[in-house]
N, C-alpha and C positions, 0 to 999 in steps of 0.2 A: 421548454421541457423542464420537468422537476421530479424530485423524489424524496423518500423518507425511509426509516427503518421501523420494524414492527414490534420489537420487544419492549417491555416496560422497564425502565431503569429508575426505580424509586426505592428508598430505604424502607418504606412502609409496605409490608407484604399484603395488607388487607384493604387499604384505602388508597385509591389512585385519583388524583384530581384530573380534570379534563386536560389541563396543561401538561401534566406528566405523561398522559397518553398521546395527545395530539400535538403538543407544543403550543407556544403562544402564537397568536396571529402573525403571519409573515411580516406585516407592515410595522410591527412594534418590536421585532427582534433585531438587535444591533449586530453588526459584524459581518465579515465576509470569510467563509470557510472554504478550504480546499481539502478534498478527500482523495487520497492516493491508494489505489487497490493493491492487492498482492498479485503475484505471478512471476516470482523469481527475477532474474536479471532482465528478462524480456520486458516485464512491467516497469522495472527501474528505468530502462532506456527509453521506453515509450513515454513515461512521465517526464523524463529529462527534456524531451522535445516539447512537451506541453508546458512545462515551467519556463522554458526558453521563450516560448510564445507569450506567456503571461507577463514575463519580464519586459519584452519589447512593447507590449500593449500598455505598460505602466500599471498592470493589475496586481502583479506579485507583491509590489511594495505596499499595497492596501489590504492584503490578506491578514486577518487577525488570528486565524487558527489553521494549522496544518495537521490533519488527522491521517495517520498512515498505518498500513498493514503490510507485513512481509516485504515484498519487493519495493513497495512504496516507502517502507520504513528505511530501507537501505539508502534510497535516494534522499529521504528527509534528513538522515544523519549527516550526509555529505553537504546538503544545503545549509544546515544549521552551523556547520563549520566554515564553509567557504563564503557564504553571502554575509559578510561582516565588514563594515557595519551594514545593517539592513537599510536599503534606500528610503529616502523620504517619500511619503505617499504621492503617487503619480509619477515618480521617477523610475528609471530603469537602472539596474545594477550594471556597471560598465565591465568590459573585458570578459563577457560571459564565456566565450569559447575558450579563452586561455585559462581562466580561473575556475570555471565550473565544469563545462562539458568535456574538455579534453582530459583532465585528470580522472573524471568519472568513467569515461570510456576506457581509459587505461586500467582502472580498477576492475571493470567487468571483463577485461581481456584476459584475466587470470582465472583458472579453475580453483574456486574456494570450497568446492563440494567434496571432492574425493578424499583429500587428506583428513579432514575432520571425521569422515565416516570410518576410514581405516584406522584412525588413531586409537580407537577403542579395542581393536582386534589384533594389533601388532605389538610385538615386545617393546617395552615392558607391558605385560598383559593388564588390560583395564576392562575386561568384559563386564564386570559387575559395577563399574563406575560409569553410569550413563552420562553423567555431566562432563565427562572428559571430551565428548564430542562438542558440547556447548562451549566449553572453554577454548577448544581449537578454533571453532567458528568465530567466537568473540574476538580472538586474537587478530583475525583478518579484518573484522569490522572496526577494530580500534585504529587501523591505518586510515580509515575514513574520518573518524572522529574519536580522539583519545579522552575526551572529557567525561565528567560525571553527569548524570541526568540533572542534578541540582545546578549545573552550570549552563544549562540551556538558556537561550535568551529570554528575557521577559516578554518581548514582543518580536515576532509573532509567537503565539503559543503553540508549541510542538506537542503532539500527543501520539505516542507509539502504542499501538494496540496489540494485545495478545489474547489468547483464550484461556480462561481459568478452568482447569480440568476437573476440579471438584464440583463447582457450581455451574459450569457450562455457560458463563457469561463473559462479557467483554472486560478485560483487565487493562488498565492504562498505566503508562509511565509518563509522568509530566514533571516539570520543573519543581512544582510545589507538593506533589503527592504521587504515590503509587497505590494501586489497589483496585477494588471494584465495590459496587454497592452491596454485594452479598457478604464478602469477606471483611470489608471495611477498608479504610485508607490509612496510610502512614507516610512519614517523611521518606523521600528517596534515599537519604543517607549517602553512602558511597557507591551505590549502584551506578555502573557506567552506562553511557549511551550504547556502547557496544553490546553490553549484556541485554539491554532493552531490545535492540534490534535482533539479537540472537533469539530471544523468546518470541518476538513477533514473526520471525521467519523460519522457525523450526518445523518445517512442513512434514507431516506424517506420511508414510511410515519411515521415511528416510532418516529423519532425526527424531529421537525420543523427546518427550516433554522435558522442559528445563526445570530442574528443582531449584526453587528460589526461596523456599521457606525460611532458611537460616539467614537470608540476606535482607529481610524486611521486618519491621516492627509495626504492626497495624494497630494504631491507637484508637481509631474509630471502628468499633467491632462489627458492625453489620449484623449478620445472622449467625455468625460462628458461635458455637456453644462456649460455655465458660469452663474454667478449670483445666484439668488434665486433658479432657477431650479436645479443648481448644488448642492446647499445646501440641497434641498429636496431629491435628489438622494442619497447623502452621508448619510443623516439621516436614510434612509431606506435600506442602503446597507446590504445585507444578503448573507450568504454563506451556501451551503449544501455539502453533501458528495462529495469528489473529484471524486468518481467513477461514478457519474452521467455524467461527461464530459469525463473522461479518466481513466478507472479503473486500468490500468497498470502503470500509472505514467510516461509515456514516453514523454509527451509533453515538459517538460523543458530540456530534455537531448539529444534527438536523433539527433538534428542538429549540436551540438557543441562538441560532444565527439567522440573519435576515436573508442572506444569499449563500447558496451552497453550490460549488463547482465540483464535479465528480469526474475523475479520470480513471477509467477501468481498463487495466491491461491483463485481466485475469484469463485463465485457461478457457478455451472454447470446448463445449461438449461435442464429442465425436461419435459417429456411428461405429459400433463395434459388436462383434458376435461374442456371446458368452459360451466359449467352447469347453469350459471345465467348471466344476463346482467352485473352485477357488476364484477363478475369474468372475464367476457369477456373483459371489459375495462382494467382490470389489465393485462390480457393476452396480449392485444395489446402493451402496454408499455413494457412488458417483452420481447416480440419478437423484438421490435425495439432496445432495449438495447442489446439483445443477438447478433443481426446481426451487430450492430456497433462494438461490441467486436470481433466478428469473422473477420470482415474486418481488424481491427487493427492487429490481430494476423497473418492473411494471408499476409498482407502487410509487417509486420516485417520479417516473414520467407522468403518472396521473396527477401527482401533487403539483408538478410544474404546470401541467395543462389547466388545472382548475384554479391556479393562482394562490393556493395555500402555502406554496413554497416557491421561492424565486431562485433562479440559477440555470445551469445547463449540465448536460452529461455527454461524454464521448467515450466510446469503447474502441479497443484495438481492432474489433471486427466491423466497426462502422465504416460506411462509405462516405467520403467527402461529398459526393454527388447527392446523397440523401438530404444534406443540409442546403446545398447550393449547387445546382446542376452545372454552373459555369466555373466553380472553384477549382483551383489547382490541387492536385493530389494524385495518389496512386489509384489505378483502375480496379474494377471489381475482381478480376482474376488474381492480381497481385495481392490485394487485401485479403480476400477470402481463402485462397488456396496456398498462399505463401506466408504472408505476415501473420495472419491469425493462427497459423499452425506451427509457428516457431516454438521450440521447446520452452517450458517454464521451469528452469532449474538454475543452479548456481555454477554451472559449467562455464568455461571461457566463451566469450562472444568475440567474433572477429571484428575488425575495424569497420568492414562493410556492413555487417549485420547491425552493429551498433548505430551507424550513421543512418541507415534506412529506417530503423525503429525511431530514431530521433526525428527524422523528417516526418514520419507518419504521425507521431504524437503532436508535432508542431502544427501540421496542417489541420488536423482534426480539432485541436483546441482553438485555432484561429477561426475556422469556419463556424464552430459551435458558438463561440463568443459573439461573432459578428451577426449570426442568425438569431440568437435567442436573448442575449444580454448586451446589445451593442453599446448601451449607455455606460458600461463598465470601462470600455476601451478608450485610450487616448488616440488611437489610430483606427480609422474606419476602413481604410483600404486593405486589401490582402497583403500579408507580409511575404518577404522573400524567403525561400527555404534555406535552412542552415547549410545543406550540402546539395547544391543544385546539380552537381555532376552525377548524382545518383537518382535523378528524378525520372529517368527513362524506365518504363515498365519492363522492357527486355533486360536492361541492366540489373534491375531489382530481382527479377526472376532468376537470372544467372547467379547472382550473389547468394540467393536464399535457397538454392536448389536442394541442399541437404540440411537446412537449418531446423527441420522438424525432428531430426533423428537424435535420440538420446544415446550417448555412448557411456557404457557402464564405467569404464576407466576414466573417461573424460577427455576433453580437448586440452592439450598443453602447448 
């Protein structure tokens, strides 16, 4: 299986080379990339299981780039802090449960959504200071990783993706640069990893766009106008959730890496009646977003199938049996009616919810790797689950019975 993204990312607005549009041939592109989708804490925990699997296979240590969006960016910030030093190629990082998984499950066991939302509307009044919510959310993310973007490791390359509200393109935070091909690029300066994750995960309409214009100096100008008009644009430069543009985080990696692994924990489109004009308007945008995501996935799989891109893809709604009928994993009902319907927000997740999501991501990554890119793995046999005590379908259904319900105040 394989995939690509569709938009052109070139500083030249009139002339596009074949490589800029289609990427270089797969056989001559170096590097192994991992793309982590958005989807709130649900996606973060699903990816946590997938990365645990990649670590045990000896694949994580060989990844050259991790591109992430929203929930994927939350986990990426944690990985950048905890997996240090990065293991030698082919080796596994030791003490994964104690050093990586357990601390992250503890972090997602706290509601970090409600207070940042209310912070703007409670005394002292900050109604007209939209960035107060971003600051409150960033304070939570700083507990995962307190460093600046410029302090990210040189290898692997971490790319945190957001969406530029002015130009509607993918904005990146990296160790060496921040920006996009339309606005230009600049040095990350003192921007923190927590701020990058905040911009990447400020999902609308719950969180407003993050104003970052005063925090960056774009030296490579892209298509921004000159003079006072440029200053005006930069002053109002704002970023929203990276999933608005590309929820799988593919944009920075598909053209220039030989192998791409994609973990998709994003929201699943649901049947719903449009009972009022307001809900109908929301439904229009939901359908548009869903179709864009479907097109990206179909495009990716087609590229894997025709050999123009190497790698594999797994989704939170995927069935393990679709890859290998004899592989261990959760059944159809648990996957489709319970796991795939778990809420996608930043509310607290219980220990049982977190462990089931970690199991699910682990199994899907394992079977996808062994089915489509077995030459990547050090271990060809199926791996043991992280939390075998939760492998019963009945146990999982009991634990996830109310996991799809969003609570306005939140779970504390």
